[in-house]
TIBA-490844 format. One record per residue: residue number from 1; x, y, z of N, C-alpha, C, CB in turn. Coordinates in steps of 0.02 Angstrom, whole numbers. Glycine has a CB too. Layout:
<recs>
(rec NUM (X Y Z) (X Y Z) (X Y Z) (X Y Z))
...
</recs>
This chain:
<recs>
(rec 1 (-3577 1640 -962) (-3588 1689 -1008) (-3662 1684 -1037) (-3535 1685 -1061))
(rec 2 (-3693 1736 -1041) (-3757 1735 -1075) (-3769 1803 -1106) (-3814 1716 -1026))
(rec 3 (-3812 1809 -1152) (-3827 1870 -1183) (-3886 1902 -1147) (-3842 1859 -1257))
(rec 4 (-3883 1965 -1140) (-3931 2000 -1094) (-4004 1990 -1119) (-3914 2079 -1089))
(rec 5 (-4014 1983 -1183) (-4078 1980 -1209) (-4116 1911 -1195) (-4072 1993 -1282))
(rec 6 (-4077 1859 -1180) (-4108 1796 -1168) (-4155 1795 -1111) (-4058 1746 -1158))
(rec 7 (-4127 1811 -1045) (-4172 1807 -987) (-4195 1876 -965) (-4136 1773 -928))
(rec 8 (-4189 1928 -1002) (-4194 1997 -977) (-4258 2007 -941) (-4188 2047 -1032))
(rec 9 (-4319 1995 -971) (-4385 2011 -941) (-4390 1976 -874) (-4445 1990 -989))
(rec 10 (-4371 1909 -874) (-4381 1867 -818) (-4339 1894 -757) (-4362 1794 -836))
(rec 11 (-4275 1907 -774) (-4228 1928 -724) (-4248 1999 -695) (-4157 1928 -754))
(rec 12 (-4262 2044 -740) (-4277 2111 -715) (-4339 2113 -667) (-4290 2157 -774))
(rec 13 (-4384 2066 -669) (-4444 2063 -626) (-4438 2022 -564) (-4499 2038 -665))
(rec 14 (-4379 1993 -550) (-4371 1947 -499) (-4321 1972 -447) (-4350 1881 -527))
(rec 15 (-4337 2017 -401) (-4295 2046 -353) (-4261 1995 -309) (-4333 2094 -313))
(rec 16 (-4301 1948 -288) (-4272 1892 -241) (-4217 1853 -276) (-4329 1840 -218))
(rec 17 (-4227 1839 -343) (-4175 1810 -381) (-4109 1852 -381) (-4199 1799 -452))
(rec 18 (-4120 1917 -396) (-4067 1964 -404) (-4032 1973 -338) (-4092 2030 -429))
(rec 19 (-4064 1971 -282) (-4033 1985 -218) (-3986 1928 -196) (-4087 1997 -164))
(rec 20 (-4001 1866 -219) (-3962 1810 -190) (-3902 1790 -228) (-4003 1751 -184))
(rec 21 (-3885 1828 -281) (-3831 1810 -326) (-3769 1861 -323) (-3860 1808 -399))
(rec 22 (-3712 1838 -335) (-3651 1875 -350) (-3648 1879 -423) (-3586 1842 -322))
(rec 23 (-3654 1940 -453) (-3656 1945 -525) (-3592 1971 -549) (-3713 1989 -548))
(rec 24 (-3572 1945 -607) (-3512 1970 -643) (-3530 1986 -716) (-3454 1917 -641))
(rec 25 (-3514 2044 -739) (-3523 2065 -807) (-3454 2062 -837) (-3555 2137 -813))
(rec 26 (-3447 2032 -901) (-3392 2037 -940) (-3409 2070 -1004) (-3362 1973 -950))
(rec 27 (-3375 2124 -1024) (-3393 2160 -1085) (-3329 2166 -1125) (-3425 2230 -1069))
(rec 28 (-3342 2184 -1187) (-3286 2191 -1236) (-3308 2250 -1282) (-3273 2122 -1278))
(rec 29 (-3261 2277 -1314) (-3269 2332 -1363) (-3326 2314 -1409) (-3202 2346 -1404))
(rec 30 (-3379 2359 -1418) (-3434 2345 -1461) (-3413 2327 -1533) (-3480 2404 -1462))
(rec 31 (-3361 2360 -1559) (-3337 2340 -1625) (-3319 2268 -1630) (-3277 2382 -1644))
(rec 32 (-3282 2246 -1579) (-3263 2172 -1580) (-3323 2126 -1573) (-3214 2156 -1523))
(rec 33 (-3368 2144 -1533) (-3433 2108 -1520) (-3469 2102 -1585) (-3478 2146 -1466))
(rec 34 (-3482 2164 -1614) (-3528 2163 -1676) (-3493 2128 -1734) (-3548 2237 -1698))
(rec 35 (-3431 2142 -1745) (-3397 2106 -1802) (-3397 2029 -1793) (-3323 2130 -1810))
(rec 36 (-3382 2008 -1738) (-3380 1932 -1726) (-3449 1900 -1729) (-3348 1916 -1655))
(rec 37 (-3497 1936 -1698) (-3566 1908 -1698) (-3595 1908 -1767) (-3612 1946 -1652))
(rec 38 (-3585 1964 -1802) (-3606 1968 -1873) (-3577 1909 -1914) (-3583 2037 -1905))
(rec 39 (-3517 1896 -1902) (-3486 1839 -1945) (-3520 1770 -1931) (-3407 1832 -1930))
(rec 40 (-3547 1763 -1875) (-3580 1699 -1856) (-3659 1708 -1873) (-3567 1683 -1774))
(rec 41 (-3683 1769 -1873) (-3759 1779 -1877) (-3767 1845 -1916) (-3796 1784 -1802))
(rec 42 (-3771 1840 -1984) (-3780 1901 -2024) (-3847 1937 -2015) (-3773 1883 -2095))
(rec 43 (-3893 1906 -1976) (-3959 1934 -1960) (-3957 1971 -1894) (-4013 1879 -1957))
(rec 44 (-3897 1982 -1867) (-3883 2013 -1804) (-3929 2075 -1793) (-3810 2033 -1801))
(rec 45 (-3955 2082 -1733) (-3999 2138 -1716) (-3965 2176 -1657) (-4074 2112 -1697))
(rec 46 (-3985 2237 -1648) (-3959 2278 -1598) (-3979 2246 -1530) (-3985 2350 -1606))
(rec 47 (-4036 2217 -1523) (-4052 2181 -1460) (-4004 2126 -1445) (-4123 2152 -1463))
(rec 48 (-3980 2093 -1496) (-3929 2039 -1484) (-3861 2067 -1464) (-3921 1995 -1548))
(rec 49 (-3844 2122 -1486) (-3784 2157 -1466) (-3789 2174 -1395) (-3771 2219 -1507))
(rec 50 (-3844 2202 -1369) (-3861 2203 -1300) (-3832 2250 -1249) (-3849 2143 -1279))
(rec 51 (-3791 2298 -1267) (-3764 2342 -1216) (-3812 2381 -1179) (-3719 2387 -1245))
(rec 52 (-3862 2405 -1211) (-3916 2448 -1175) (-3947 2404 -1122) (-3975 2476 -1226))
(rec 53 (-3966 2340 -1136) (-3994 2298 -1088) (-3944 2277 -1032) (-4021 2240 -1122))
(rec 54 (-3882 2269 -1053) (-3836 2259 -1003) (-3829 2311 -951) (-3776 2248 -1031))
(rec 55 (-3831 2374 -978) (-3825 2431 -926) (-3892 2431 -887) (-3813 2506 -963))
(rec 56 (-3948 2419 -914) (-4006 2423 -876) (-4006 2366 -820) (-4066 2417 -923))
(rec 57 (-3982 2309 -839) (-3974 2257 -790) (-3921 2272 -738) (-3957 2194 -824))
(rec 58 (-3865 2301 -758) (-3817 2322 -709) (-3845 2369 -661) (-3760 2351 -741))
(rec 59 (-3880 2419 -685) (-3908 2470 -637) (-3959 2440 -594) (-3939 2531 -674))
(rec 60 (-4004 2395 -620) (-4054 2361 -579) (-4023 2323 -522) (-4095 2313 -621))
(rec 61 (-3969 2285 -538) (-3931 2247 -488) (-3904 2296 -436) (-3871 2206 -521))
(rec 62 (-3876 2347 -457) (-3847 2395 -411) (-3902 2425 -361) (-3813 2453 -453))
(rec 63 (-3965 2433 -392) (-4019 2459 -350) (-4042 2406 -301) (-4078 2484 -393))
(rec 64 (-4049 2346 -325) (-4074 2291 -283) (-4031 2272 -229) (-4086 2233 -321))
(rec 65 (-3964 2265 -248) (-3914 2239 -202) (-3878 2293 -162) (-3864 2199 -241))
(rec 66 (-3889 2355 -179) (-3851 2409 -145) (-3779 2418 -159) (-3856 2400 -76))
(rec 67 (-3756 2382 -209) (-3687 2392 -230) (-3683 2372 -304) (-3637 2350 -185))
(rec 68 (-3634 2395 -338) (-3623 2384 -408) (-3600 2310 -414) (-3569 2437 -439))
(rec 69 (-3627 2278 -470) (-3599 2213 -486) (-3527 2217 -508) (-3639 2180 -539))
(rec 70 (-3491 2164 -505) (-3423 2163 -529) (-3425 2164 -606) (-3385 2100 -503))
(rec 71 (-3380 2204 -633) (-3377 2210 -704) (-3306 2202 -728) (-3406 2275 -728))
(rec 72 (-3295 2158 -778) (-3230 2147 -807) (-3231 2166 -877) (-3208 2076 -800))
(rec 73 (-3184 2204 -901) (-3176 2222 -974) (-3130 2171 -1002) (-3147 2297 -987))
(rec 74 (-3150 2137 -1056) (-3106 2087 -1087) (-3039 2113 -1107) (-3139 2058 -1146))
(rec 75 (-3033 2173 -1128) (-2972 2201 -1151) (-2922 2201 -1090) (-2984 2272 -1182))
(rec 76 (-2942 2225 -1032) (-2906 2218 -970) (-2886 2147 -955) (-2946 2245 -913))
(rec 77 (-2936 2101 -962) (-2928 2031 -942) (-2875 1999 -986) (-2997 1991 -947))
(rec 78 (-2877 2007 -1053) (-2832 1977 -1099) (-2763 2014 -1100) (-2864 1976 -1168))
(rec 79 (-2760 2072 -1078) (-2696 2111 -1074) (-2657 2085 -1014) (-2710 2191 -1066))
(rec 80 (-2690 2077 -959) (-2654 2048 -900) (-2698 2007 -855) (-2623 2103 -858))
(rec 81 (-2707 1943 -880) (-2755 1899 -847) (-2743 1893 -770) (-2753 1829 -879))
(rec 82 (-2680 1881 -751) (-2661 1870 -681) (-2690 1926 -638) (-2584 1866 -673))
(rec 83 (-2670 1990 -651) (-2692 2046 -612) (-2766 2053 -611) (-2662 2107 -637))
(rec 84 (-2800 2047 -667) (-2875 2055 -664) (-2906 1998 -628) (-2907 2060 -736))
(rec 85 (-2888 1937 -637) (-2913 1881 -601) (-2901 1889 -526) (-2882 1817 -625))
(rec 86 (-2843 1910 -508) (-2828 1919 -438) (-2877 1975 -407) (-2751 1939 -429))
(rec 87 (-2882 2028 -446) (-2931 2080 -421) (-3004 2055 -417) (-2929 2143 -467))
(rec 88 (-3020 2013 -466) (-3088 1983 -468) (-3099 1937 -408) (-3099 1943 -534))
(rec 89 (-3047 1898 -391) (-3054 1850 -333) (-3057 1889 -269) (-2994 1797 -330))
(rec 90 (-3019 1944 -263) (-3027 1987 -206) (-3100 2017 -199) (-2976 2043 -211))
(rec 91 (-3128 2038 -258) (-3193 2066 -256) (-3246 2015 -235) (-3210 2094 -323))
(rec 92 (-3242 1951 -251) (-3291 1905 -234) (-3273 1860 -172) (-3306 1865 -293))
(rec 93 (-3211 1876 -143) (-3195 1842 -82) (-3176 1770 -90) (-3251 1846 -38))
(rec 94 (-3140 1754 -144) (-3114 1685 -156) (-3036 1690 -163) (-3148 1651 -223))
(rec 95 (-3005 1633 -154) (-2932 1630 -158) (-2911 1629 -235) (-2904 1563 -119))
(rec 96 (-2863 1672 -246) (-2837 1677 -316) (-2786 1617 -324) (-2802 1752 -330))
(rec 97 (-2797 1577 -376) (-2752 1519 -392) (-2724 1531 -461) (-2791 1448 -389))
(rec 98 (-2667 1560 -468) (-2641 1577 -533) (-2635 1517 -577) (-2576 1609 -527))
(rec 99 (-2625 1456 -553) (-2623 1397 -596) (-2687 1385 -634) (-2608 1337 -557))
(rec 100 (-2745 1415 -605) (-2806 1402 -642) (-2811 1443 -708) (-2866 1418 -598))
(rec 101 (-2763 1485 -719) (-2763 1523 -781) (-2733 1485 -843) (-2724 1585 -770))
(rec 102 (-2721 1425 -831) (-2692 1376 -883) (-2735 1315 -879) (-2613 1357 -870))
(rec 103 (-2749 1286 -939) (-2789 1226 -942) (-2776 1183 -1007) (-2862 1247 -938))
(rec 104 (-2796 1129 -1012) (-2793 1087 -1070) (-2849 1107 -1120) (-2798 1012 -1049))
(rec 105 (-2831 1112 -1181) (-2887 1127 -1229) (-2940 1074 -1230) (-2861 1136 -1301))
(rec 106 (-3001 1092 -1245) (-3053 1042 -1247) (-3123 1073 -1254) (-3050 1000 -1187))
(rec 107 (-3167 1036 -1275) (-3236 1058 -1285) (-3282 1032 -1231) (-3261 1037 -1353))
(rec 108 (-3305 1070 -1177) (-3346 1046 -1126) (-3412 1023 -1156) (-3355 1098 -1073))
(rec 109 (-3440 974 -1132) (-3508 948 -1152) (-3560 1002 -1157) (-3533 896 -1103))
(rec 110 (-3559 1049 -1112) (-3613 1104 -1110) (-3606 1150 -1171) (-3606 1148 -1044))
(rec 111 (-3548 1146 -1206) (-3538 1192 -1264) (-3557 1157 -1331) (-3462 1216 -1267))
(rec 112 (-3571 1096 -1330) (-3584 1059 -1389) (-3638 1090 -1437) (-3605 991 -1368))
(rec 113 (-3689 1115 -1408) (-3742 1143 -1451) (-3719 1211 -1485) (-3806 1154 -1407))
(rec 114 (-3671 1245 -1456) (-3647 1309 -1477) (-3572 1299 -1499) (-3656 1363 -1418))
(rec 115 (-3551 1242 -1521) (-3485 1227 -1534) (-3450 1278 -1580) (-3483 1161 -1562))
(rec 116 (-3483 1296 -1632) (-3451 1343 -1678) (-3438 1412 -1650) (-3491 1351 -1739))
(rec 117 (-3477 1428 -1594) (-3468 1494 -1561) (-3413 1494 -1510) (-3531 1516 -1527))
(rec 118 (-3390 1432 -1494) (-3336 1427 -1439) (-3271 1393 -1468) (-3365 1381 -1375))
(rec 119 (-3263 1398 -1531) (-3205 1363 -1562) (-3136 1389 -1534) (-3207 1372 -1640))
(rec 120 (-3125 1456 -1530) (-3065 1480 -1508) (-3055 1459 -1433) (-3062 1555 -1519))
(rec 121 (-3106 1468 -1393) (-3099 1450 -1322) (-3087 1375 -1311) (-3162 1472 -1284))
(rec 122 (-3115 1332 -1349) (-3103 1263 -1340) (-3034 1238 -1361) (-3155 1227 -1375))
(rec 123 (-3003 1280 -1404) (-2936 1267 -1426) (-2882 1300 -1381) (-2929 1291 -1499))
(rec 124 (-2901 1343 -1340) (-2852 1386 -1298) (-2826 1344 -1242) (-2886 1452 -1268))
(rec 125 (-2772 1371 -1217) (-2733 1346 -1155) (-2733 1395 -1101) (-2659 1332 -1171))
(rec 126 (-2761 1454 -1115) (-2761 1509 -1067) (-2791 1571 -1095) (-2691 1523 -1044))
(rec 127 (-2793 1622 -1058) (-2826 1685 -1082) (-2774 1724 -1117) (-2859 1727 -1023))
(rec 128 (-2791 1738 -1181) (-2745 1776 -1221) (-2782 1833 -1263) (-2706 1728 -1267))
(rec 129 (-2749 1879 -1283) (-2773 1933 -1325) (-2775 1904 -1397) (-2727 1999 -1320))
(rec 130 (-2830 1908 -1430) (-2836 1883 -1499) (-2878 1932 -1543) (-2870 1811 -1499))
(rec 131 (-2855 1954 -1597) (-2894 1993 -1641) (-2903 1953 -1707) (-2861 2064 -1654))
(rec 132 (-2967 1944 -1721) (-2987 1911 -1783) (-3000 1961 -1837) (-3048 1869 -1773))
(rec 133 (-2996 1939 -1899) (-3009 1980 -1959) (-3074 1958 -1985) (-2953 1974 -2012))
(rec 134 (-3116 2004 -2005) (-3182 1993 -2032) (-3190 2030 -2102) (-3236 2017 -1981))
(rec 135 (-3226 2004 -2146) (-3240 2035 -2208) (-3287 2094 -2199) (-3269 1986 -2255))
(rec 136 (-3338 2086 -2158) (-3387 2141 -2145) (-3374 2162 -2076) (-3462 2120 -2157))
(rec 137 (-3362 2228 -2068) (-3351 2259 -2001) (-3389 2325 -1992) (-3277 2270 -1990))
(rec 138 (-3383 2348 -1931) (-3413 2414 -1917) (-3379 2471 -1956) (-3409 2430 -1842))
(rec 139 (-3317 2453 -1981) (-3277 2501 -2019) (-3301 2507 -2094) (-3202 2481 -2016))
(rec 140 (-3331 2451 -2119) (-3346 2451 -2190) (-3422 2439 -2204) (-3304 2396 -2224))
(rec 141 (-3462 2435 -2154) (-3535 2419 -2166) (-3574 2470 -2122) (-3556 2339 -2147))
(rec 142 (-3616 2511 -2162) (-3652 2566 -2126) (-3703 2539 -2077) (-3688 2612 -2176))
(rec 143 (-3733 2484 -2087) (-3781 2456 -2037) (-3747 2439 -1973) (-3817 2393 -2065))
(rec 144 (-3688 2405 -1977) (-3649 2386 -1919) (-3619 2448 -1886) (-3593 2337 -1938))
(rec 145 (-3600 2496 -1924) (-3573 2556 -1896) (-3627 2593 -1856) (-3545 2600 -1950))
(rec 146 (-3688 2599 -1880) (-3744 2629 -1842) (-3757 2593 -1778) (-3808 2630 -1882))
(rec 147 (-3757 2528 -1783) (-3767 2485 -1722) (-3713 2499 -1669) (-3766 2408 -1742))
(rec 148 (-3651 2503 -1695) (-3596 2518 -1651) (-3604 2586 -1615) (-3532 2516 -1692))
(rec 149 (-3622 2636 -1655) (-3625 2702 -1632) (-3679 2708 -1577) (-3637 2750 -1689))
(rec 150 (-3734 2673 -1591) (-3790 2672 -1542) (-3768 2633 -1476) (-3854 2637 -1575))
(rec 151 (-3732 2579 -1483) (-3716 2544 -1420) (-3651 2573 -1383) (-3705 2470 -1437))
(rec 152 (-3612 2606 -1414) (-3550 2635 -1385) (-3562 2672 -1316) (-3519 2685 -1436))
(rec 153 (-3609 2718 -1316) (-3621 2752 -1248) (-3638 2704 -1192) (-3679 2804 -1254))
(rec 154 (-3675 2648 -1205) (-3694 2602 -1152) (-3633 2565 -1130) (-3748 2553 -1175))
(rec 155 (-3587 2544 -1184) (-3526 2510 -1164) (-3482 2558 -1122) (-3487 2483 -1227))
(rec 156 (-3475 2621 -1143) (-3432 2667 -1104) (-3458 2674 -1035) (-3426 2735 -1138))
(rec 157 (-3522 2678 -1024) (-3553 2685 -956) (-3533 2620 -914) (-3637 2694 -961))
(rec 158 (-3539 2567 -944) (-3520 2501 -910) (-3448 2500 -896) (-3537 2438 -954))
(rec 159 (-3406 2518 -945) (-3334 2513 -940) (-3309 2557 -885) (-3302 2531 -1003))
(rec 160 (-3341 2611 -875) (-3320 2655 -817) (-3324 2622 -748) (-3362 2718 -815))
(rec 161 (-3361 2567 -744) (-3372 2530 -680) (-3327 2467 -674) (-3446 2508 -674))
(rec 162 (-3279 2461 -722) (-3241 2397 -720) (-3192 2396 -663) (-3202 2386 -786))
(rec 163 (-3177 2333 -644) (-3125 2325 -591) (-3054 2339 -620) (-3128 2251 -561))
(rec 164 (-3008 2358 -576) (-2942 2370 -595) (-2897 2315 -572) (-2918 2435 -570))
(rec 165 (-2835 2315 -598) (-2789 2262 -575) (-2778 2265 -500) (-2722 2267 -612))
(rec 166 (-2768 2210 -472) (-2755 2206 -396) (-2692 2247 -382) (-2746 2129 -370))
(rec 167 (-2695 2288 -331) (-2636 2330 -312) (-2581 2280 -290) (-2654 2384 -253))
(rec 168 (-2519 2294 -319) (-2460 2256 -295) (-2452 2189 -328) (-2465 2246 -221))
(rec 169 (-2501 2167 -371) (-2492 2101 -403) (-2445 2110 -459) (-2558 2071 -428))
(rec 170 (-2404 2059 -472) (-2352 2060 -526) (-2385 2056 -593) (-2300 2001 -519))
(rec 171 (-2361 2090 -642) (-2391 2079 -710) (-2378 2008 -736) (-2361 2130 -762))
(rec 172 (-2426 1985 -777) (-2418 1919 -807) (-2362 1923 -861) (-2487 1893 -839))
(rec 173 (-2361 1970 -900) (-2310 1971 -955) (-2243 1998 -936) (-2335 2012 -1013))
</recs>
C-alpha cells in the first residue's frame, strides 16, 4: 500500500518501470478515506486523499501496459474476501489459497514507523468489514465535504474498473 502522492512524479516519468510490474489498486469510499485520514492527520490535504492522482496513474499504466491494472474495491473485498481474492488470484495468474485469508494478529517490523496507522490491521485475524466512528466527518465538516465532493468523480471512475467476484466461487459468509 502506498499513497499516490508519495512516488507520483517519479513513477509517471518511468515507462520502463511501469512496464515491468503487475499493478494492483485498492480503493475505498472517499468518505471513509477522508474521515479516517483526518482523524490521524487534521492537516489533511486533497493531494493526500489522492483519487485524482490514482486515476491518472491508473490511466498511465493502462496506456503503457496496454491493459488496465487490477483494481479491488475495499467494500467488495471486505464483503466477500474469498470471492474477491479468488478473482484477484485468477487475474494475476497465481493459485488461490483460501487459508491465506486467516492469520495470527501481529505487527510486522515494516509497520513500526507507521504503527498508529495500522492498529486495526495488526490486531486482525482476517479481512473483515469494519466501520469506525469519527467526531469530524464529511457529513459535519464543510472542508471535508468539499474534499469528498471533488474526489468522488475520480473514485467512481476507478470503481467502474474493479474486478468482480470469481464466477462460481462459493460465498465466504
